[in-house]
FIDREN-231352 format. One record per residue (C-alpha): x, y, z; residue number from 1; residue in three letters. Coordinates in pm, whole numbers. Layout:
N
<r c1="X" c2="Y" c3="Z" num="NUM" residu="ALA"/>
...
***
This chain:
333
<r c1="1375" c2="558" c3="1228" num="1" residu="MET"/>
<r c1="994" c2="670" c3="1142" num="2" residu="SER"/>
<r c1="745" c2="360" c3="1051" num="3" residu="THR"/>
<r c1="608" c2="628" c3="832" num="4" residu="ARG"/>
<r c1="947" c2="574" c3="578" num="5" residu="TRP"/>
<r c1="957" c2="908" c3="314" num="6" residu="ARG"/>
<r c1="1160" c2="889" c3="-16" num="7" residu="ALA"/>
<r c1="1307" c2="1232" c3="-128" num="8" residu="PRO"/>
<r c1="1056" c2="1205" c3="-366" num="9" residu="LEU"/>
<r c1="762" c2="1087" c3="-155" num="10" residu="ALA"/>
<r c1="751" c2="760" c3="-390" num="11" residu="LEU"/>
<r c1="881" c2="534" c3="-112" num="12" residu="ALA"/>
<r c1="598" c2="479" c3="79" num="13" residu="LEU"/>
<r c1="430" c2="401" c3="-239" num="14" residu="ILE"/>
<r c1="-348" c2="-603" c3="-1528" num="15" residu="GLY"/>
<r c1="-516" c2="-320" c3="-1380" num="16" residu="ALA"/>
<r c1="-836" c2="-413" c3="-1221" num="17" residu="LEU"/>
<r c1="-1144" c2="-245" c3="-1374" num="18" residu="ALA"/>
<r c1="-1358" c2="-85" c3="-1162" num="19" residu="LEU"/>
<r c1="-1701" c2="-213" c3="-1266" num="20" residu="ALA"/>
<r c1="-1851" c2="-106" c3="-962" num="21" residu="GLY"/>
<r c1="-1733" c2="209" c3="-1061" num="22" residu="CYS"/>
<r c1="-1938" c2="236" c3="-1428" num="23" residu="GLY"/>
<r c1="-2206" c2="257" c3="-1549" num="24" residu="SER"/>
<r c1="-2519" c2="-26" c3="-1465" num="25" residu="SER"/>
<r c1="-2837" c2="-13" c3="-1479" num="26" residu="SER"/>
<r c1="-3039" c2="178" c3="-1182" num="27" residu="ASP"/>
<r c1="-3243" c2="-170" c3="-1141" num="28" residu="ASP"/>
<r c1="-2895" c2="-382" c3="-1015" num="29" residu="GLY"/>
<r c1="-2788" c2="0" c3="-862" num="30" residu="ASP"/>
<r c1="-3065" c2="-31" c3="-672" num="31" residu="ASP"/>
<r c1="-3040" c2="-385" c3="-568" num="32" residu="ALA"/>
<r c1="-2703" c2="-369" c3="-494" num="33" residu="ALA"/>
<r c1="-2816" c2="-93" c3="-226" num="34" residu="SER"/>
<r c1="-3052" c2="-275" c3="-78" num="35" residu="SER"/>
<r c1="-2845" c2="-570" c3="-25" num="36" residu="ASN"/>
<r c1="-2579" c2="-328" c3="114" num="37" residu="THR"/>
<r c1="-2816" c2="-154" c3="363" num="38" residu="ALA"/>
<r c1="-2945" c2="-477" c3="501" num="39" residu="SER"/>
<r c1="-2654" c2="-555" c3="691" num="40" residu="VAL"/>
<r c1="-2662" c2="-242" c3="887" num="41" residu="PHE"/>
<r c1="-2601" c2="-148" c3="1152" num="42" residu="PRO"/>
<r c1="-2189" c2="-230" c3="1199" num="43" residu="VAL"/>
<r c1="-1947" c2="-200" c3="1424" num="44" residu="THR"/>
<r c1="-1565" c2="-165" c3="1366" num="45" residu="VAL"/>
<r c1="-1337" c2="-209" c3="1631" num="46" residu="THR"/>
<r c1="-1061" c2="-18" c3="1619" num="47" residu="HIS"/>
<r c1="-728" c2="156" c3="1766" num="48" residu="LYS"/>
<r c1="-899" c2="430" c3="1942" num="49" residu="TYR"/>
<r c1="-1212" c2="167" c3="2030" num="50" residu="GLY"/>
<r c1="-1550" c2="100" c3="1827" num="51" residu="SER"/>
<r c1="-1751" c2="291" c3="1572" num="52" residu="THR"/>
<r c1="-2109" c2="200" c3="1518" num="53" residu="GLU"/>
<r c1="-2191" c2="276" c3="1136" num="54" residu="ILE"/>
<r c1="-2557" c2="265" c3="1129" num="55" residu="LYS"/>
<r c1="-2678" c2="338" c3="795" num="56" residu="ALA"/>
<r c1="-2510" c2="248" c3="448" num="57" residu="GLU"/>
<r c1="-2255" c2="505" c3="341" num="58" residu="PRO"/>
<r c1="-2301" c2="725" c3="82" num="59" residu="LYS"/>
<r c1="-2048" c2="996" c3="99" num="60" residu="LYS"/>
<r c1="-1714" c2="848" c3="208" num="61" residu="VAL"/>
<r c1="-1371" c2="1009" c3="277" num="62" residu="ILE"/>
<r c1="-1017" c2="851" c3="344" num="63" residu="THR"/>
<r c1="-727" c2="1001" c3="508" num="64" residu="LEU"/>
<r c1="-497" c2="668" c3="482" num="65" residu="GLY"/>
<r c1="-257" c2="718" c3="209" num="66" residu="LEU"/>
<r c1="-399" c2="344" c3="26" num="67" residu="SER"/>
<r c1="-756" c2="353" c3="149" num="68" residu="ASP"/>
<r c1="-922" c2="462" c3="-147" num="69" residu="GLN"/>
<r c1="-808" c2="168" c3="-367" num="70" residu="ASP"/>
<r c1="-998" c2="-61" c3="-103" num="71" residu="ALA"/>
<r c1="-1335" c2="193" c3="-179" num="72" residu="VAL"/>
<r c1="-1271" c2="223" c3="-509" num="73" residu="LEU"/>
<r c1="-1270" c2="-131" c3="-573" num="74" residu="ALA"/>
<r c1="-1595" c2="-167" c3="-415" num="75" residu="LEU"/>
<r c1="-1785" c2="34" c3="-675" num="76" residu="GLY"/>
<r c1="-1778" c2="373" c3="-427" num="77" residu="ILE"/>
<r c1="-1563" c2="700" c3="-491" num="78" residu="LYS"/>
<r c1="-1454" c2="888" c3="-165" num="79" residu="PRO"/>
<r c1="-1583" c2="1208" c3="-191" num="80" residu="ILE"/>
<r c1="-1269" c2="1308" c3="-37" num="81" residu="GLY"/>
<r c1="-909" c2="1159" c3="-2" num="82" residu="ALA"/>
<r c1="-519" c2="1294" c3="101" num="83" residu="VAL"/>
<r c1="-266" c2="1390" c3="-131" num="84" residu="ASP"/>
<r c1="86" c2="1229" c3="-194" num="85" residu="TRP"/>
<r c1="299" c2="1481" c3="-73" num="86" residu="PHE"/>
<r c1="108" c2="1779" c3="-337" num="87" residu="LYS"/>
<r c1="277" c2="1532" c3="-572" num="88" residu="GLU"/>
<r c1="-31" c2="1236" c3="-662" num="89" residu="ARG"/>
<r c1="-299" c2="1395" c3="-609" num="90" residu="PRO"/>
<r c1="-630" c2="1146" c3="-475" num="91" residu="PHE"/>
<r c1="-302" c2="856" c3="-525" num="92" residu="GLY"/>
<r c1="-393" c2="898" c3="-896" num="93" residu="LYS"/>
<r c1="-241" c2="553" c3="-1059" num="94" residu="TRP"/>
<r c1="-277" c2="328" c3="-1329" num="95" residu="PRO"/>
<r c1="-446" c2="38" c3="-1210" num="96" residu="TRP"/>
<r c1="-703" c2="343" c3="-1055" num="97" residu="VAL"/>
<r c1="-977" c2="503" c3="-1231" num="98" residu="GLN"/>
<r c1="-1193" c2="819" c3="-1112" num="99" residu="TRP"/>
<r c1="-1335" c2="930" c3="-1407" num="100" residu="GLY"/>
<r c1="-1444" c2="1293" c3="-1441" num="101" residu="SER"/>
<r c1="-1571" c2="1281" c3="-1044" num="102" residu="THR"/>
<r c1="-1191" c2="1306" c3="-873" num="103" residu="PRO"/>
<r c1="-1218" c2="1357" c3="-468" num="104" residu="PRO"/>
<r c1="-1188" c2="1664" c3="-310" num="105" residu="GLU"/>
<r c1="-807" c2="1721" c3="-173" num="106" residu="ILE"/>
<r c1="-880" c2="1714" c3="244" num="107" residu="VAL"/>
<r c1="-503" c2="1694" c3="349" num="108" residu="GLY"/>
<r c1="-158" c2="1557" c3="328" num="109" residu="GLU"/>
<r c1="3" c2="1284" c3="530" num="110" residu="ARG"/>
<r c1="-118" c2="1308" c3="869" num="111" residu="ASP"/>
<r c1="-230" c2="1653" c3="820" num="112" residu="GLU"/>
<r c1="-601" c2="1672" c3="784" num="113" residu="PHE"/>
<r c1="-802" c2="1991" c3="683" num="114" residu="ASN"/>
<r c1="-1036" c2="1942" c3="958" num="115" residu="MET"/>
<r c1="-1275" c2="2212" c3="769" num="116" residu="GLU"/>
<r c1="-1286" c2="2056" c3="427" num="117" residu="LYS"/>
<r c1="-1346" c2="1715" c3="573" num="118" residu="ILE"/>
<r c1="-1690" c2="1894" c3="764" num="119" residu="ALA"/>
<r c1="-1785" c2="2083" c3="454" num="120" residu="ALA"/>
<r c1="-1765" c2="1784" c3="258" num="121" residu="LEU"/>
<r c1="-2036" c2="1658" c3="509" num="122" residu="GLN"/>
<r c1="-1910" c2="1272" c3="526" num="123" residu="PRO"/>
<r c1="-2131" c2="982" c3="637" num="124" residu="ASP"/>
<r c1="-1834" c2="774" c3="674" num="125" residu="LEU"/>
<r c1="-1433" c2="884" c3="745" num="126" residu="ILE"/>
<r c1="-1174" c2="580" c3="682" num="127" residu="LEU"/>
<r c1="-832" c2="653" c3="808" num="128" residu="ALA"/>
<r c1="-630" c2="294" c3="812" num="129" residu="GLN"/>
<r c1="-288" c2="307" c3="613" num="130" residu="TYR"/>
<r c1="-195" c2="623" c3="850" num="131" residu="SER"/>
<r c1="-113" c2="772" c3="1186" num="132" residu="GLY"/>
<r c1="-417" c2="937" c3="1261" num="133" residu="MET"/>
<r c1="-413" c2="1067" c3="1641" num="134" residu="THR"/>
<r c1="-649" c2="1027" c3="1907" num="135" residu="LYS"/>
<r c1="-659" c2="1376" c3="1934" num="136" residu="GLU"/>
<r c1="-758" c2="1365" c3="1502" num="137" residu="ASN"/>
<r c1="-970" c2="1105" c3="1593" num="138" residu="TYR"/>
<r c1="-1175" c2="1252" c3="1883" num="139" residu="GLU"/>
<r c1="-1230" c2="1601" c3="1588" num="140" residu="THR"/>
<r c1="-1320" c2="1365" c3="1315" num="141" residu="LEU"/>
<r c1="-1593" c2="1142" c3="1513" num="142" residu="SER"/>
<r c1="-1757" c2="1482" c3="1576" num="143" residu="GLY"/>
<r c1="-1807" c2="1508" c3="1184" num="144" residu="ILE"/>
<r c1="-1893" c2="1174" c3="1094" num="145" residu="ALA"/>
<r c1="-1846" c2="815" c3="1215" num="146" residu="PRO"/>
<r c1="-1452" c2="753" c3="1226" num="147" residu="THR"/>
<r c1="-1279" c2="430" c3="1153" num="148" residu="VAL"/>
<r c1="-904" c2="453" c3="1324" num="149" residu="GLY"/>
<r c1="-599" c2="212" c3="1239" num="150" residu="GLN"/>
<r c1="-633" c2="-145" c3="1287" num="151" residu="PRO"/>
<r c1="-601" c2="-256" c3="1664" num="152" residu="LYS"/>
<r c1="-279" c2="-453" c3="1789" num="153" residu="ASP"/>
<r c1="-43" c2="-322" c3="1469" num="154" residu="TYR"/>
<r c1="189" c2="21" c3="1524" num="155" residu="ALA"/>
<r c1="94" c2="232" c3="1261" num="156" residu="ASP"/>
<r c1="134" c2="202" c3="865" num="157" residu="TYR"/>
<r c1="227" c2="-183" c3="965" num="158" residu="VAL"/>
<r c1="-80" c2="-386" c3="945" num="159" residu="ALA"/>
<r c1="-116" c2="-610" c3="651" num="160" residu="PRO"/>
<r c1="-320" c2="-512" c3="361" num="161" residu="TRP"/>
<r c1="-570" c2="-781" c3="404" num="162" residu="GLU"/>
<r c1="-667" c2="-667" c3="765" num="163" residu="VAL"/>
<r c1="-740" c2="-289" c3="609" num="164" residu="MET"/>
<r c1="-918" c2="-404" c3="357" num="165" residu="THR"/>
<r c1="-1132" c2="-611" c3="547" num="166" residu="LYS"/>
<r c1="-1172" c2="-329" c3="798" num="167" residu="GLN"/>
<r c1="-1314" c2="-113" c3="480" num="168" residu="ILE"/>
<r c1="-1505" c2="-359" c3="364" num="169" residu="GLY"/>
<r c1="-1648" c2="-412" c3="747" num="170" residu="LYS"/>
<r c1="-1723" c2="-85" c3="736" num="171" residu="ALA"/>
<r c1="-1883" c2="-53" c3="431" num="172" residu="LEU"/>
<r c1="-2165" c2="-317" c3="466" num="173" residu="GLY"/>
<r c1="-1980" c2="-508" c3="178" num="174" residu="LYS"/>
<r c1="-1744" c2="-794" c3="391" num="175" residu="GLU"/>
<r c1="-1852" c2="-1083" c3="184" num="176" residu="LYS"/>
<r c1="-1746" c2="-862" c3="-154" num="177" residu="GLU"/>
<r c1="-1415" c2="-790" c3="-49" num="178" residu="ILE"/>
<r c1="-1326" c2="-1118" c3="119" num="179" residu="ASP"/>
<r c1="-1425" c2="-1236" c3="-236" num="180" residu="ALA"/>
<r c1="-1145" c2="-994" c3="-393" num="181" residu="GLN"/>
<r c1="-918" c2="-1095" c3="-73" num="182" residu="ILE"/>
<r c1="-950" c2="-1431" c3="-184" num="183" residu="ALA"/>
<r c1="-842" c2="-1376" c3="-582" num="184" residu="ALA"/>
<r c1="-522" c2="-1175" c3="-488" num="185" residu="ILE"/>
<r c1="-445" c2="-1484" c3="-260" num="186" residu="ASP"/>
<r c1="-525" c2="-1720" c3="-605" num="187" residu="LYS"/>
<r c1="-322" c2="-1474" c3="-757" num="188" residu="ARG"/>
<r c1="2" c2="-1556" c3="-557" num="189" residu="PHE"/>
<r c1="-70" c2="-1902" c3="-523" num="190" residu="ALA"/>
<r c1="-6" c2="-1916" c3="-857" num="191" residu="GLU"/>
<r c1="267" c2="-1727" c3="-849" num="192" residu="VAL"/>
<r c1="433" c2="-1899" c3="-629" num="193" residu="ARG"/>
<r c1="352" c2="-2269" c3="-796" num="194" residu="ALA"/>
<r c1="451" c2="-2160" c3="-1140" num="195" residu="GLN"/>
<r c1="819" c2="-2045" c3="-955" num="196" residu="HIS"/>
<r c1="917" c2="-2307" c3="-672" num="197" residu="PRO"/>
<r c1="1254" c2="-2164" c3="-713" num="198" residu="GLU"/>
<r c1="1184" c2="-1909" c3="-531" num="199" residu="TRP"/>
<r c1="1037" c2="-2048" c3="-218" num="200" residu="ALA"/>
<r c1="1283" c2="-1961" c3="89" num="201" residu="GLY"/>
<r c1="1496" c2="-1767" c3="-133" num="202" residu="LYS"/>
<r c1="1646" c2="-1475" c3="19" num="203" residu="THR"/>
<r c1="1521" c2="-1075" c3="-60" num="204" residu="VAL"/>
<r c1="1565" c2="-747" c3="6" num="205" residu="ALA"/>
<r c1="1422" c2="-436" c3="-112" num="206" residu="VAL"/>
<r c1="1582" c2="-129" c3="-99" num="207" residu="VAL"/>
<r c1="1617" c2="270" c3="-172" num="208" residu="ASP"/>
<r c1="1958" c2="390" c3="-201" num="209" residu="PRO"/>
<r c1="1777" c2="755" c3="-162" num="210" residu="TYR"/>
<r c1="2138" c2="938" c3="-105" num="211" residu="VAL"/>
<r c1="2488" c2="893" c3="-192" num="212" residu="PRO"/>
<r c1="2611" c2="627" c3="105" num="213" residu="GLY"/>
<r c1="2301" c2="569" c3="191" num="214" residu="GLU"/>
<r c1="2029" c2="264" c3="158" num="215" residu="TYR"/>
<r c1="1690" c2="226" c3="329" num="216" residu="ALA"/>
<r c1="1597" c2="-189" c3="389" num="217" residu="VAL"/>
<r c1="1266" c2="-203" c3="452" num="218" residu="PHE"/>
<r c1="1160" c2="-490" c3="671" num="219" residu="SER"/>
<r c1="909" c2="-777" c3="638" num="220" residu="SER"/>
<r c1="641" c2="-557" c3="732" num="221" residu="THR"/>
<r c1="667" c2="-302" c3="490" num="222" residu="ASP"/>
<r c1="405" c2="-307" c3="253" num="223" residu="PRO"/>
<r c1="731" c2="-373" c3="-71" num="224" residu="LYS"/>
<r c1="873" c2="-639" c3="139" num="225" residu="ALA"/>
<r c1="567" c2="-808" c3="208" num="226" residu="LEU"/>
<r c1="495" c2="-818" c3="-132" num="227" residu="PHE"/>
<r c1="775" c2="-1023" c3="-237" num="228" residu="MET"/>
<r c1="718" c2="-1272" c3="54" num="229" residu="THR"/>
<r c1="391" c2="-1355" c3="-29" num="230" residu="GLN"/>
<r c1="548" c2="-1466" c3="-410" num="231" residu="MET"/>
<r c1="758" c2="-1702" c3="-201" num="232" residu="GLY"/>
<r c1="1086" c2="-1488" c3="-94" num="233" residu="PHE"/>
<r c1="1198" c2="-1446" c3="275" num="234" residu="LYS"/>
<r c1="1332" c2="-1122" c3="441" num="235" residu="VAL"/>
<r c1="1621" c2="-1228" c3="660" num="236" residu="PRO"/>
<r c1="1576" c2="-1224" c3="1038" num="237" residu="ALA"/>
<r c1="1864" c2="-930" c3="1087" num="238" residu="GLU"/>
<r c1="1708" c2="-696" c3="877" num="239" residu="ILE"/>
<r c1="1385" c2="-714" c3="1052" num="240" residu="ASP"/>
<r c1="1584" c2="-726" c3="1375" num="241" residu="LYS"/>
<r c1="1744" c2="-387" c3="1305" num="242" residu="LEU"/>
<r c1="1434" c2="-242" c3="1139" num="243" residu="ALA"/>
<r c1="1273" c2="-290" c3="1528" num="244" residu="GLY"/>
<r c1="889" c2="-215" c3="1537" num="245" residu="LYS"/>
<r c1="971" c2="-26" c3="1255" num="246" residu="ASP"/>
<r c1="929" c2="-70" c3="844" num="247" residu="ASN"/>
<r c1="1252" c2="17" c3="757" num="248" residu="ALA"/>
<r c1="1621" c2="37" c3="864" num="249" residu="THR"/>
<r c1="1918" c2="326" c3="708" num="250" residu="VAL"/>
<r c1="2234" c2="172" c3="640" num="251" residu="ILE"/>
<r c1="2531" c2="321" c3="546" num="252" residu="SER"/>
<r c1="2788" c2="111" c3="241" num="253" residu="SER"/>
<r c1="2971" c2="-1" c3="516" num="254" residu="GLU"/>
<r c1="2685" c2="-215" c3="650" num="255" residu="ARG"/>
<r c1="2603" c2="-338" c3="264" num="256" residu="LEU"/>
<r c1="2649" c2="-724" c3="383" num="257" residu="ASP"/>
<r c1="2345" c2="-664" c3="556" num="258" residu="LEU"/>
<r c1="2196" c2="-688" c3="175" num="259" residu="VAL"/>
<r c1="2412" c2="-970" c3="45" num="260" residu="ASP"/>
<r c1="2106" c2="-1164" c3="-77" num="261" residu="VAL"/>
<r c1="1998" c2="-1401" c3="-280" num="262" residu="ASP"/>
<r c1="1783" c2="-1169" c3="-477" num="263" residu="LEU"/>
<r c1="1843" c2="-775" c3="-459" num="264" residu="LEU"/>
<r c1="1592" c2="-511" c3="-543" num="265" residu="LEU"/>
<r c1="1597" c2="-162" c3="-603" num="266" residu="PHE"/>
<r c1="1375" c2="59" c3="-609" num="267" residu="LEU"/>
<r c1="1501" c2="396" c3="-768" num="268" residu="THR"/>
<r c1="1378" c2="753" c3="-773" num="269" residu="SER"/>
<r c1="1611" c2="904" c3="-984" num="270" residu="ASP"/>
<r c1="1788" c2="830" c3="-1322" num="271" residu="ALA"/>
<r c1="2144" c2="866" c3="-1153" num="272" residu="GLY"/>
<r c1="2041" c2="628" c3="-860" num="273" residu="ALA"/>
<r c1="2160" c2="311" c3="-1027" num="274" residu="GLU"/>
<r c1="2486" c2="418" c3="-1166" num="275" residu="PRO"/>
<r c1="2508" c2="586" c3="-812" num="276" residu="ARG"/>
<r c1="2492" c2="266" c3="-649" num="277" residu="VAL"/>
<r c1="2690" c2="14" c3="-902" num="278" residu="LYS"/>
<r c1="3004" c2="276" c3="-827" num="279" residu="ALA"/>
<r c1="2975" c2="187" c3="-449" num="280" residu="ASP"/>
<r c1="3307" c2="32" c3="-412" num="281" residu="LYS"/>
<r c1="3114" c2="-185" c3="-87" num="282" residu="VAL"/>
<r c1="2860" c2="-254" c3="-338" num="283" residu="TYR"/>
<r c1="3067" c2="-401" c3="-592" num="284" residu="GLN"/>
<r c1="3220" c2="-637" c3="-339" num="285" residu="ASN"/>
<r c1="2888" c2="-790" c3="-279" num="286" residu="LEU"/>
<r c1="2835" c2="-1135" c3="-379" num="287" residu="LYS"/>
<r c1="2485" c2="-1056" c3="-489" num="288" residu="VAL"/>
<r c1="2664" c2="-832" c3="-714" num="289" residu="ALA"/>
<r c1="2905" c2="-973" c3="-870" num="290" residu="LYS"/>
<r c1="2678" c2="-1283" c3="-962" num="291" residu="GLU"/>
<r c1="2408" c2="-1045" c3="-1132" num="292" residu="GLY"/>
<r c1="2137" c2="-1097" c3="-897" num="293" residu="ARG"/>
<r c1="2083" c2="-714" c3="-756" num="294" residu="ALA"/>
<r c1="1780" c2="-609" c3="-1027" num="295" residu="MET"/>
<r c1="1667" c2="-175" c3="-1022" num="296" residu="PHE"/>
<r c1="1328" c2="-91" c3="-1051" num="297" residu="LEU"/>
<r c1="1203" c2="209" c3="-1094" num="298" residu="PRO"/>
<r c1="911" c2="373" c3="-821" num="299" residu="TYR"/>
<r c1="752" c2="526" c3="-1145" num="300" residu="GLU"/>
<r c1="787" c2="529" c3="-1563" num="301" residu="ASP"/>
<r c1="658" c2="286" c3="-1528" num="302" residu="PRO"/>
<r c1="557" c2="287" c3="-1140" num="303" residu="PRO"/>
<r c1="623" c2="-22" c3="-1057" num="304" residu="ILE"/>
<r c1="793" c2="59" c3="-713" num="305" residu="GLY"/>
<r c1="470" c2="250" c3="-660" num="306" residu="GLY"/>
<r c1="230" c2="-40" c3="-651" num="307" residu="ALA"/>
<r c1="437" c2="-201" c3="-459" num="308" residu="LEU"/>
<r c1="453" c2="89" c3="-191" num="309" residu="SER"/>
<r c1="56" c2="70" c3="-222" num="310" residu="PHE"/>
<r c1="43" c2="-321" c3="-207" num="311" residu="ASN"/>
<r c1="-358" c2="-301" c3="-269" num="312" residu="THR"/>
<r c1="-648" c2="-466" c3="-344" num="313" residu="VAL"/>
<r c1="-591" c2="-318" c3="-660" num="314" residu="LEU"/>
<r c1="-226" c2="-257" c3="-694" num="315" residu="SER"/>
<r c1="-108" c2="-597" c3="-627" num="316" residu="ILE"/>
<r c1="-268" c2="-769" c3="-960" num="317" residu="PRO"/>
<r c1="-33" c2="-469" c3="-1173" num="318" residu="TYR"/>
<r c1="271" c2="-562" c3="-1001" num="319" residu="ALA"/>
<r c1="232" c2="-933" c3="-1024" num="320" residu="ILE"/>
<r c1="210" c2="-868" c3="-1390" num="321" residu="ASP"/>
<r c1="470" c2="-601" c3="-1410" num="322" residu="GLN"/>
<r c1="718" c2="-812" c3="-1138" num="323" residu="VAL"/>
<r c1="681" c2="-1120" c3="-1251" num="324" residu="VAL"/>
<r c1="834" c2="-1136" c3="-1604" num="325" residu="PRO"/>
<r c1="1131" c2="-966" c3="-1459" num="326" residu="ILE"/>
<r c1="1151" c2="-1165" c3="-1194" num="327" residu="LEU"/>
<r c1="1134" c2="-1441" c3="-1436" num="328" residu="ALA"/>
<r c1="1330" c2="-1303" c3="-1701" num="329" residu="GLY"/>
<r c1="1647" c2="-1257" c3="-1508" num="330" residu="GLY"/>
<r c1="1864" c2="-989" c3="-1313" num="331" residu="THR"/>
<r c1="2010" c2="-673" c3="-1443" num="332" residu="SER"/>
<r c1="2392" c2="-700" c3="-1418" num="333" residu="LYS"/>
***
């Protein structure tokens, strides 16, 4: 299947950090910060389609990756344009971000960019990290403004969040700031691993039971599974083997033995998913089910699955705050 896995409600690819840079501050402080940032330019960012020189500090940024806006917001910059989450979650509005009264212009849906809208906004930087932007798209967008494509050496949608975040930080002239935020996330994961050594090396499978009798199983390159591995768990090699270069593989009930692991994590997008899975005869015979080591977490209400799917510098702290107490408290029967 495609690396651009999409659940029926479009959420499968999907405390909160305060965005100090997005709030009010003194003019002197803003001027000093801008001056310090401006001094690093020009910068050159290497990516999938070559390299892009950004000659001056960007002021009007458009993000075309599904989660790119989080890293930009974390650096105190509000994108003027962003993509819509399948017309269901405008500009990726989640509880871990604060857009205030100036949300971005919607300039497309996933990998379907409205070039006229983008050009009309007159951006001075376009970012497309967590995206499937094509070479043709890149060439068109580069005619509008400097455009930074997906990280090189990775398939679309499988680059680690740290790599994409660093790319964004460099393009904005804020490498030191973003490195500090990444280090803070690394510290939080290290604290979780230290507090829960019992999770080290335990096998985990993250699964979306999206339709009756079929299950999307996410590989270790998917943001949701990657989050779990950073807490100490590991994804079985057989799952990665079946997924290949993609970040998920679809299995039928007959292959649920693949997810008979130490911790089975179901992410659900509808109220009927949990009873449907529990009624599956094959699932009922799994050791993980019999021993109560399976958990069902929602994509929304609260958006735990959404946070795991984003797996960004802003959503990770929210996800840790939500998921760790649940795991520490035991699994659902």
